[in-house]
BALOBA-1460 file (C-alpha; in Angstrom, 3 decimals):
// residues 211
<rec num="1" residu="m" x="51.556" y="29.798" z="15.598"/>
<rec num="2" residu="k" x="51.925" y="26.260" z="13.814"/>
<rec num="3" residu="h" x="50.517" y="24.075" z="15.746"/>
<rec num="4" residu="l" x="47.180" y="26.438" z="16.191"/>
<rec num="5" residu="f" x="46.983" y="26.743" z="12.181"/>
<rec num="6" residu="l" x="47.043" y="22.933" z="11.393"/>
<rec num="7" residu="g" x="45.258" y="22.788" z="14.326"/>
<rec num="8" residu="f" x="42.656" y="24.723" z="12.497"/>
<rec num="9" residu="f" x="43.005" y="23.344" z="9.453"/>
<rec num="10" residu="a" x="42.383" y="19.641" z="10.831"/>
<rec num="11" residu="a" x="38.958" y="20.889" z="13.021"/>
<rec num="12" residu="a" x="37.900" y="22.211" z="9.054"/>
<rec num="13" residu="f" x="38.703" y="19.116" z="7.479"/>
<rec num="14" residu="l" x="36.760" y="17.502" z="10.080"/>
<rec num="15" residu="l" x="34.000" y="19.752" z="9.562"/>
<rec num="16" residu="t" x="34.015" y="19.559" z="6.109"/>
<rec num="17" residu="s" x="33.978" y="15.480" z="5.834"/>
<rec num="18" residu="c" x="31.231" y="15.069" z="8.557"/>
<rec num="19" residu="s" x="29.061" y="17.526" z="6.249"/>
<rec num="20" residu="t" x="30.306" y="15.515" z="3.250"/>
<rec num="21" residu="e" x="29.111" y="11.834" z="4.997"/>
<rec num="22" residu="e" x="25.762" y="13.525" z="6.020"/>
<rec num="23" residu="t" x="24.888" y="14.809" z="2.494"/>
<rec num="24" residu="v" x="25.956" y="11.554" z="1.366"/>
<rec num="25" residu="s" x="23.928" y="9.556" z="3.682"/>
<rec num="26" residu="d" x="20.551" y="12.047" z="3.033"/>
<rec num="27" residu="i" x="20.654" y="11.213" z="-0.840"/>
<rec num="28" residu="n" x="21.419" y="7.549" z="-0.153"/>
<rec num="29" residu="d" x="18.350" y="7.314" z="2.127"/>
<rec num="30" residu="t" x="16.318" y="9.369" z="0.032"/>
<rec num="31" residu="n" x="17.288" y="6.896" z="-3.055"/>
<rec num="32" residu="s" x="17.431" y="3.663" z="-1.268"/>
<rec num="33" residu="n" x="13.672" y="3.552" z="-1.684"/>
<rec num="34" residu="l" x="11.705" y="4.544" z="-4.590"/>
<rec num="35" residu="l" x="8.708" y="3.961" z="-4.051"/>
<rec num="36" residu="q" x="7.158" y="6.722" z="-1.475"/>
<rec num="37" residu="s" x="3.232" y="5.768" z="-1.651"/>
<rec num="38" residu="f" x="0.459" y="3.971" z="-3.587"/>
<rec num="39" residu="e" x="-3.332" y="3.797" z="-3.350"/>
<rec num="40" residu="i" x="-5.367" y="0.964" z="-4.629"/>
<rec num="41" residu="k" x="-8.713" y="1.329" z="-5.430"/>
<rec num="42" residu="r" x="-11.779" y="-1.237" z="-6.744"/>
<rec num="43" residu="n" x="-13.306" y="-0.387" z="-10.100"/>
<rec num="44" residu="v" x="-17.280" y="-0.668" z="-10.074"/>
<rec num="45" residu="d" x="-16.459" y="-3.665" z="-12.955"/>
<rec num="46" residu="g" x="-14.921" y="-5.360" z="-10.208"/>
<rec num="47" residu="s" x="-11.143" y="-4.639" z="-11.538"/>
<rec num="48" residu="y" x="-8.565" y="-2.173" z="-8.744"/>
<rec num="49" residu="a" x="-6.668" y="0.376" z="-9.820"/>
<rec num="50" residu="l" x="-3.765" y="1.258" z="-8.842"/>
<rec num="51" residu="t" x="-2.338" y="4.677" z="-8.543"/>
<rec num="52" residu="h" x="0.963" y="6.434" z="-7.189"/>
<rec num="53" residu="e" x="3.079" y="9.703" z="-7.317"/>
<rec num="54" residu="v" x="6.000" y="8.886" z="-8.734"/>
<rec num="55" residu="s" x="9.031" y="11.318" z="-7.595"/>
<rec num="56" residu="e" x="10.818" y="13.249" z="-9.927"/>
<rec num="57" residu="g" x="13.486" y="11.036" z="-12.187"/>
<rec num="58" residu="v" x="11.276" y="8.198" z="-11.169"/>
<rec num="59" residu="s" x="9.616" y="5.630" z="-13.796"/>
<rec num="60" residu="i" x="8.144" y="2.453" z="-13.485"/>
<rec num="61" residu="d" x="7.065" y="-0.994" z="-16.202"/>
<rec num="62" residu="y" x="4.536" y="-3.409" z="-15.222"/>
<rec num="63" residu="t" x="5.124" y="-7.150" z="-16.080"/>
<rec num="64" residu="t" x="3.003" y="-10.269" z="-15.858"/>
<rec num="65" residu="e" x="4.105" y="-13.135" z="-14.889"/>
<rec num="66" residu="k" x="1.973" y="-15.930" z="-14.002"/>
<rec num="67" residu="s" x="-0.576" y="-15.108" z="-11.707"/>
<rec num="68" residu="t" x="1.846" y="-12.461" z="-10.299"/>
<rec num="69" residu="n" x="1.659" y="-8.620" z="-11.271"/>
<rec num="70" residu="e" x="5.124" y="-6.619" z="-10.796"/>
<rec num="71" residu="v" x="5.718" y="-3.148" z="-10.485"/>
<rec num="72" residu="y" x="9.118" y="-2.296" z="-10.999"/>
<rec num="73" residu="f" x="10.345" y="1.312" z="-10.360"/>
<rec num="74" residu="y" x="14.076" y="2.799" z="-11.256"/>
<rec num="75" residu="t" x="15.708" y="5.412" z="-12.009"/>
<rec num="76" residu="n" x="15.580" y="7.737" z="-15.321"/>
<rec num="77" residu="n" x="16.326" y="11.488" z="-14.909"/>
<rec num="78" residu="d" x="14.759" y="12.475" z="-17.906"/>
<rec num="79" residu="l" x="11.098" y="12.381" z="-16.298"/>
<rec num="80" residu="n" x="9.564" y="14.946" z="-14.292"/>
<rec num="81" residu="k" x="6.870" y="14.220" z="-11.307"/>
<rec num="82" residu="t" x="3.978" y="12.472" z="-12.428"/>
<rec num="83" residu="n" x="0.938" y="10.419" z="-11.164"/>
<rec num="84" residu="l" x="0.584" y="7.131" z="-13.202"/>
<rec num="85" residu="s" x="-1.949" y="4.555" z="-12.567"/>
<rec num="86" residu="q" x="-2.971" y="0.610" z="-13.707"/>
<rec num="87" residu="n" x="-5.597" y="-1.668" z="-13.686"/>
<rec num="88" residu="f" x="-5.069" y="-4.855" z="-12.655"/>
<rec num="89" residu="n" x="-7.861" y="-8.151" z="-13.112"/>
<rec num="90" residu="i" x="-8.786" y="-10.345" z="-10.702"/>
<rec num="91" residu="n" x="-8.201" y="-13.989" z="-11.679"/>
<rec num="92" residu="d" x="-8.843" y="-17.216" z="-9.822"/>
<rec num="93" residu="n" x="-10.225" y="-14.712" z="-6.855"/>
<rec num="94" residu="r" x="-6.932" y="-13.589" z="-6.513"/>
<rec num="95" residu="l" x="-4.672" y="-10.504" z="-7.456"/>
<rec num="96" residu="n" x="-0.786" y="-10.360" z="-6.494"/>
<rec num="97" residu="i" x="1.046" y="-7.728" z="-6.862"/>
<rec num="98" residu="v" x="5.007" y="-7.380" z="-6.162"/>
<rec num="99" residu="f" x="6.974" y="-3.795" z="-5.590"/>
<rec num="100" residu="k" x="10.524" y="-4.255" z="-6.547"/>
<rec num="101" residu="d" x="13.149" y="-1.336" z="-7.257"/>
<rec num="102" residu="e" x="16.429" y="-1.235" z="-9.112"/>
<rec num="103" residu="n" x="17.924" y="-0.915" z="-5.044"/>
<rec num="104" residu="n" x="16.562" y="-4.367" z="-4.050"/>
<rec num="105" residu="s" x="14.681" y="-2.455" z="-1.270"/>
<rec num="106" residu="s" x="12.536" y="-4.457" z="0.896"/>
<rec num="107" residu="l" x="9.213" y="-3.211" z="-0.950"/>
<rec num="108" residu="p" x="5.918" y="-4.342" z="0.250"/>
<rec num="109" residu="r" x="3.783" y="-7.653" z="-1.419"/>
<rec num="110" residu="l" x="0.096" y="-7.326" z="-1.795"/>
<rec num="111" residu="s" x="-3.163" y="-10.268" z="-1.900"/>
<rec num="112" residu="i" x="-6.327" y="-9.309" z="-2.691"/>
<rec num="113" residu="f" x="-8.919" y="-12.176" z="-2.242"/>
<rec num="114" residu="d" x="-11.791" y="-11.031" z="-4.304"/>
<rec num="115" residu="d" x="-14.186" y="-12.350" z="-6.787"/>
<rec num="116" residu="n" x="-13.290" y="-12.543" z="-10.566"/>
<rec num="117" residu="t" x="-12.669" y="-9.350" z="-12.374"/>
<rec num="118" residu="f" x="-15.516" y="-10.740" z="-15.226"/>
<rec num="119" residu="e" x="-17.936" y="-12.658" z="-13.157"/>
<rec num="120" residu="k" x="-21.740" y="-10.886" z="-13.169"/>
<rec num="121" residu="n" x="-22.154" y="-10.764" z="-9.904"/>
<rec num="122" residu="n" x="-19.326" y="-9.048" z="-9.169"/>
<rec num="123" residu="d" x="-20.639" y="-6.849" z="-6.240"/>
<rec num="124" residu="l" x="-19.239" y="-6.280" z="-3.258"/>
<rec num="125" residu="g" x="-22.715" y="-7.051" z="-1.161"/>
<rec num="126" residu="l" x="-23.211" y="-4.823" z="1.905"/>
<rec num="127" residu="l" x="-20.174" y="-2.672" z="1.250"/>
<rec num="128" residu="d" x="-20.053" y="-0.246" z="-1.888"/>
<rec num="129" residu="t" x="-16.560" y="0.786" z="-2.552"/>
<rec num="130" residu="y" x="-12.977" y="0.329" z="-0.818"/>
<rec num="131" residu="s" x="-9.813" y="1.825" z="-1.193"/>
<rec num="132" residu="i" x="-6.166" y="0.927" z="0.243"/>
<rec num="133" residu="l" x="-3.529" y="3.691" z="1.056"/>
<rec num="134" residu="y" x="-0.160" y="2.477" z="1.629"/>
<rec num="135" residu="n" x="1.990" y="5.447" z="3.369"/>
<rec num="136" residu="q" x="5.518" y="6.049" z="3.215"/>
<rec num="137" residu="d" x="5.504" y="5.249" z="6.825"/>
<rec num="138" residu="g" x="4.584" y="2.066" z="6.218"/>
<rec num="139" residu="s" x="1.084" y="2.188" z="8.213"/>
<rec num="140" residu="i" x="-2.343" y="1.265" z="5.675"/>
<rec num="141" residu="q" x="-5.216" y="3.180" z="5.447"/>
<rec num="142" residu="v" x="-7.871" y="1.835" z="4.640"/>
<rec num="143" residu="d" x="-11.604" y="4.142" z="3.182"/>
<rec num="144" residu="f" x="-14.268" y="2.394" z="2.781"/>
<rec num="145" residu="k" x="-18.083" y="3.164" z="1.741"/>
<rec num="146" residu="v" x="-21.161" y="1.105" z="2.889"/>
<rec num="147" residu="e" x="-24.375" y="0.809" z="1.572"/>
<rec num="148" residu="e" x="-27.363" y="2.174" z="3.334"/>
<rec num="149" residu="g" x="-28.386" y="0.653" z="6.876"/>
<rec num="150" residu="v" x="-25.274" y="-1.130" z="7.082"/>
<rec num="151" residu="d" x="-23.744" y="-1.268" z="10.608"/>
<rec num="152" residu="v" x="-19.880" y="-1.368" z="10.836"/>
<rec num="153" residu="a" x="-17.740" y="-2.707" z="13.764"/>
<rec num="154" residu="f" x="-13.747" y="-3.229" z="14.004"/>
<rec num="155" residu="g" x="-12.164" y="-6.371" z="15.945"/>
<rec num="156" residu="y" x="-9.402" y="-8.541" z="15.829"/>
<rec num="157" residu="n" x="-9.354" y="-12.276" z="14.696"/>
<rec num="158" residu="t" x="-6.345" y="-13.751" z="17.535"/>
<rec num="159" residu="d" x="-6.831" y="-17.064" z="15.735"/>
<rec num="160" residu="e" x="-6.348" y="-15.900" z="12.447"/>
<rec num="161" residu="n" x="-4.047" y="-12.652" z="13.256"/>
<rec num="162" residu="t" x="-6.503" y="-10.947" z="11.021"/>
<rec num="163" residu="n" x="-8.057" y="-7.126" z="11.863"/>
<rec num="164" residu="d" x="-11.849" y="-8.174" z="10.785"/>
<rec num="165" residu="i" x="-14.213" y="-5.214" z="9.932"/>
<rec num="166" residu="y" x="-17.430" y="-6.124" z="10.577"/>
<rec num="167" residu="l" x="-20.555" y="-5.065" z="8.343"/>
<rec num="168" residu="t" x="-23.812" y="-6.210" z="9.431"/>
<rec num="169" residu="e" x="-27.733" y="-4.976" z="8.130"/>
<rec num="170" residu="g" x="-29.185" y="-2.539" z="10.758"/>
<rec num="171" residu="n" x="-29.991" y="0.777" z="10.984"/>
<rec num="172" residu="s" x="-26.824" y="2.717" z="10.748"/>
<rec num="173" residu="t" x="-26.773" y="6.335" z="8.730"/>
<rec num="174" residu="q" x="-23.358" y="6.067" z="8.390"/>
<rec num="175" residu="l" x="-21.934" y="5.346" z="5.385"/>
<rec num="176" residu="n" x="-17.826" y="6.671" z="5.547"/>
<rec num="177" residu="y" x="-15.550" y="5.267" z="7.334"/>
<rec num="178" residu="t" x="-11.539" y="5.544" z="7.396"/>
<rec num="179" residu="k" x="-9.156" y="3.250" z="9.475"/>
<rec num="180" residu="n" x="-5.503" y="3.641" z="10.080"/>
<rec num="181" residu="y" x="-3.809" y="0.153" z="10.597"/>
<rec num="182" residu="n" x="0.283" y="-0.573" z="11.363"/>
<rec num="183" residu="k" x="1.818" y="-3.635" z="10.092"/>
<rec num="184" residu="e" x="2.952" y="-6.699" z="12.339"/>
<rec num="185" residu="a" x="6.136" y="-7.478" z="14.096"/>
<rec num="186" residu="d" x="6.907" y="-9.197" z="10.704"/>
<rec num="187" residu="g" x="6.026" y="-6.165" z="8.466"/>
<rec num="188" residu="s" x="2.792" y="-8.219" z="7.320"/>
<rec num="189" residu="l" x="-1.134" y="-7.265" z="7.856"/>
<rec num="190" residu="r" x="-4.247" y="-8.933" z="7.078"/>
<rec num="191" residu="v" x="-7.254" y="-7.234" z="7.045"/>
<rec num="192" residu="d" x="-11.135" y="-9.426" z="6.230"/>
<rec num="193" residu="f" x="-14.215" y="-7.161" z="5.675"/>
<rec num="194" residu="v" x="-16.812" y="-9.746" z="7.318"/>
<rec num="195" residu="q" x="-20.298" y="-9.805" z="6.182"/>
<rec num="196" residu="t" x="-23.669" y="-11.246" z="7.424"/>
<rec num="197" residu="t" x="-26.702" y="-10.628" z="5.934"/>
<rec num="198" residu="t" x="-30.296" y="-12.411" z="7.412"/>
<rec num="199" residu="k" x="-30.518" y="-14.272" z="3.712"/>
<rec num="200" residu="t" x="-27.221" y="-15.315" z="3.929"/>
<rec num="201" residu="s" x="-24.206" y="-16.575" z="6.173"/>
<rec num="202" residu="e" x="-21.024" y="-14.785" z="7.444"/>
<rec num="203" residu="i" x="-19.026" y="-14.087" z="4.097"/>
<rec num="204" residu="k" x="-15.109" y="-12.366" z="4.458"/>
<rec num="205" residu="k" x="-14.640" y="-10.451" z="0.993"/>
<rec num="206" residu="p" x="-13.038" y="-9.307" z="0.265"/>
<rec num="207" residu="r" x="-9.799" y="-9.775" z="1.746"/>
<rec num="208" residu="f" x="-6.430" y="-8.727" z="1.714"/>
<rec num="209" residu="i" x="-2.727" y="-9.346" z="3.256"/>
<rec num="210" residu="f" x="0.202" y="-7.411" z="3.213"/>
<rec num="211" residu="d" x="3.845" y="-8.966" z="3.935"/>
């Protein structure tokens, strides 16, 4: 009977220990990456608006160092769940955003190549507007709207390892498009809007890179 009781106690201890370890592991997995998803969209004035839904107990700081904008996530138990937004300007035809957190997680870096925000002619040509959604699973969703009569096609440039979105003057009546992308094995993703009109040669604008 004594051996049976000890065996029962040991089994119960092992079950409790495993359950505790699994709970701790789940908590660590949840807290290890404070950035879940975000969306960045081009505003009418040429600036870019970054929005993200922040979980309860997560705070954000925005800092600028030279040509790079840093978005830093850290725990703050006094905060409730909320949505935050921050605008960024394009300088020297490029916008760099680096995401960081207190856990040193592997978070994305984003570079956007576009016209400077305060230039007089900062329209998107055949492209009316677009946004980039970074999902929790690491996939990228691109939503965009084109001008009337613009034909859209999708391709891949093997020489530059770039996903191309071709915009040409045509007869299409469709205006809104959505395209989902998965990153390369090294975690990178390059997407170019390639525009061609009867008056201009091929223009790659805007362009963005994740690494």
